[in-house]
N, C-alpha and C positions, 0 to 999 in steps of 0.2 A: 504494500500500500504506500502510495506517495505521501511524503511528509508535507503537512500544510505549510504554505508560504510563510505565514506569520510565525510559526514555530521555528522554521529554519532561520528566519531573520533574527529571532531572539537568540538563537544559538550562536549566530555570527557576532551579535553584539556582546554576548557573554564572553566569547573567546577573545575578542579584541580587547575588551575592558580588562580581562585577566592579565593580558600581556602588555597592554599599552599600544603595541604595534603588531600586526600580523601580515604575512604575505597572502595574497589572493590564492596563489597556488596551494599553499599549505591548508588554507581554509577549505578549499575544494576537496582535498584529500581527506581531511578529517570528517567533513560532512558527507563524503561519498557522493558528491554531485559534480557536475562539470564546472570548469573555470568560467564558462560563459554565464552559467546560472548564478554563480557567486558574484560576478561582476554586475549582473543585473540587480541583484539584491543590494549590493554595496551602493550602486548609483541611487537607488530609491532611498536607502538609509542616509545617504549623503544629502539628498534633497530635503530630507526631514530634519537635517541638522544633527543627526545622531552619530555620524561617522565623518571622518575626513579622508579623502582619497589622496594617495601619493603615487610615486613611480613604482607600480607593482605591489604596493603595500597599502594597508588601511590603518588609520590611527583613530583612537578613541577621542571623543570630544569631552569626556568626563574629566574634570580637573584631577591632577595627580593625587591630591590628598583624599579624593573620594574613591579612587580605584583600589581594588583589593591588593593587599600586600602579598609579597612572596611569589609573584608571577615568574614565568620563565624569562629567558633572555629576550629583551625588548629594546628597540631603538630608543634612545633618549631624545631630548629636545635640542641638543646642541652638538655640532661637530666643529672642532677646531681645524683651521687650515693655516699652515705655517709655510710661507714662501719668502724668498729673498726680496728685499726692497729694490726698486729700480731694475726690475727684470721683466721687460715688456714681453719677452717670449712667453711667459707664463700667464699673461692676461687672458688669452683665449682658453688656456687650461682651466683657469679659475672660473671662467664663464660656463664651461661645460660642467664642472663640478657643482657650481651654484644652481644651475638649472635642475639637475637631478635631485639635489638635496631639498630645494624648495618645493619641488613637486611631491616629495615624500613628507612634507610638513616639518622638516627639520630646519633649525636656525643655524646659519653659518657664522662662525666667529673668526674673522680674518686677523692674523698676526703677521706683521712684516718684520723679518729678521734683518738687522743692520749689517753693514759690511765689516764684520769682525768674526774672528774664529770663535766657535762655540756659542754663537748668538742664539741658536735655535733652542738649546736646552732650557734656559730660563723661561722662554716664551711657552714652551710645551708644559713645563711644570705649573706655570701660572694658569694656563688654559684648563688643565686637569683640576687644579684647586678651585677653579670657578665652576666646575661641574661638567666639563666636556665629556661626552660619552664615546667619542671616536676621534680619530686624528687622520688628516691628509697632510702630508709633508713633502716638501721638495727642498732638502738642505742645499746650501750653497756649495760646499765641498770643493774648494778651489784646488785641493791637492790630496794625495793619498793619506797623509798624516791626519788631516782634518777629518777625513771620512772614518778612519780607524778610531779616532777619539769619540765618535758618535755611536759606534756599533753597539757597545754593551748596554748603554742606557736606553737606546731606542728599542733594542731587542727585549728589554725587561719591562716595557710599558704595560700597564695593567688594562689598557683599553685597546679595542681593535684599531690597527694602524695600517695605512697603505702609503707606500712611497710613490710619488708622482715624478715621472721623467727621470728616475734614478734606477740604476741596475746594480744591486749589491754584487760584489765580486765573489767568486766561488769560494765556498768554505768559510766565509765570514759568519759572524754571529747573526747577520741579517739575511743570510742566504734563504731562509724559509719564510721571511716576511713577505706579505702580499705586496706586489709592485706592478705598476703599469708604466711603460715607457715606449718611446719610438724606437724602431729598429734602425739605428743610425748607420750600421754597416750597409743595410739595403739602400739607405739614402745616398751614401757615398757611391755605391754601385750604380745607382741611377745616373748620377752626375758623370761618372767616368764613361759609362756606356754611351751616354748621349754625345759626349764630346768625341769619343773614338768613332762613333757612327757618322759624325760629320766629317771625319778625316783627320782629326787632330792626333798627333803622335807624341808631342812633347807638352807636358802639362806641369804647371806650378800649383801647389796646394798651400793655402795660407789659412790658419785657424788661430783662434785664441788657445790658450793652454791652461786657463784658470777656471775650468768647469768640467764636470763629468762628460758633458756632450762634446766639448772640444777635445778631450783626451780620447774619447771613443772614435771621433772622426779621424784624428791623426793616425790611430792604430789601423782604422779601416782603409784609409787612403794608402798607407804604407803597404798593407797586405795586397790590396786590389791592384794598385799600379805596379807593384813589384812583381806580380805574377802574370800580369796581362800580356799576352803575346804581341799586341799591337802598340803598346806604349813603349816607345824607344828610350825616352829619358824623362825623368820627373824629379821634382825637388819639393821639400816642405819647408815653410818658414812661418814665423810668427806674423800674424796679420798686422800687429801694432807692437811697438816696443814694450808697452805696459801690459800686454796680453799674457805674458808668462812670468810667473813669480817663483818658479822652482828650478831655475837654470842650474849650472851654466849651459849655454847653447853654443853651437859652432857659429862661425862667421856667416855661413849660408843660411842658418836658421834664424838669424836676426837681420838678414840683408834687406835692403829696400827692394820692394817688389819689381819696379821697372828694371833695376840692375840685375836681379836674379832671373827675370824673364829673358833678358838678353843673353845672360851666361848660359842658360839651359837651351836657348833657342825656342822657347815655349811660344805656342800660338793660342794657348788657352789657360785659364785659371779657374780654380774652384775656391771660393772665399767664404769664410764663416766669421761672423754672422752678417746680417743685412746692412746695418749702419756702417760697419767697417768696410763692407764691400762697396757701398756707395761712395765712401771716401776714397777708396782705392781707384775707382773709375774716374773720379775727379782728378786724382793725382796722375793717372795715365794720360788724361786729356792735356794736362799741363806740359807733358813731355811729348805731345803730338802723337800719342799712341791711341788709335781710334778703336772703339768698341762698337760692333764686332769685327770691323774690317781688318784690323791688325791683331786683335786679341779677343777671343770669345771669353765671356765671363758667366759663370754659374754661381749664384749666391746660395747660401744654406741658412734656412730658417723661414724665409718668406713672410716676414712680418711687414716690412715696408719695401721689399725688393721691387714690387710692381710700380712704385712711385718714382723710380729713377728715370734718368734720361741718358740712354734708352732704358725702358723697363727691363729689369734683370730677369733672365731665366733663373728659376730657383727650385731647389728641393724644399718641399713643404711638408714638414712633419705633421702628423694628425693631432695638433695641439688641443683642440676642443674635445676630440674624442678621448684623448688621454685623461682629461679631467672627468669626463662623463663616465668612462669605464672605471676609474679609480673610485668615484663616488658610488657606483653601483656595487663594486666589490665590498666597499665599506658597509653599505646598507645590508648586504647579505650577511656580513659578519655580525652586525648589530641585531639581526632578527633570527639568528640560529644559535644552537647550543655551542658553547666553547669547545673547540677542537673537532667540530662536526665535519670540517673539510680540511684537506691539506693546504699548505701555502700555495698561492698562485702567482706566477710571474707571467704577465701578459706583455707581448710586444706587438705594436701596431705599425703597419708599413707606411712610410712617407710616400708622397707623390711628386712627380716632376712637373712643373709648370713652365712650358716653353714660351719665352717672350722674345724681345728684340735684341738681346745681348749675345746671342750665339748664332754662329753661321759657320760654313766651311772655311778652312784656312785659305788665305790668299795664295795664289800660285806664283 
């Protein structure tokens, strides 16, 4: 005999109020009905003001002090997000995370870490003291030593935590921590294959070296260009003198880009990140090196690359989707029993946006 609609909806209300938050899929399994049926019930209960809908979850509208105590694992009201100050790359990531969290009815508390070693830890401790139930974090990590210093305390946090756009190195204390990041090796591969496909055989790579992304890119370019059968000669250098703080570097690794370009005989460059890439293009113009006629340029990040003159071809990491996926992983952790799933490391693939700064080499 089919259960009356009113009774089923009362059971949904009771289940959600007991936990604070519940996933639609879990409710359907418990009530042994379809997800479509639960969604229809939830929509009606939401219209009546008895529930709040979120991103795949349902929240009770009963104030916390009126809800039964001792419920199972439930998403709280606040998620702390800790990112470096003055880091435009992460703006889109923040937007993606915010959209998911707000749809789930969670409050986002943003904390900006200043440009100083160890700046994230006191911000995280303050956020937890203020009642944060989960954490999304993108530490600055300008070097290996800074990263190592954060491993133990981050791994020991008592709330669900997801790293955004950071990949813990193998065997570290953070190896099993949930993380979502762009596959920067694949982004480097896209850039090299695009240039080689246009006929370029000599390429200069210039990156910063004071971030995890910059270090990943340097390693990727070294591996890809070094093994590519069609790349005849290549070199890597710092894109700006202040971009590396962990030297020493060789003369070529701190060379001015126009000079290194001439030394290598390069007809193309891959530059990280956008603002520095735009500055390099201006510097090339001052030395009468035309883009793309004399030198093709691919930028990496695609935050403002399309605003250049010419607009720069760019590798575009999935910044918004990184934030969205990180928030979704965190929501899952907040609504399931502790240890219910193994740690998850998600990598998302960048895309190449071809614009006016790349062309075949001049004959």
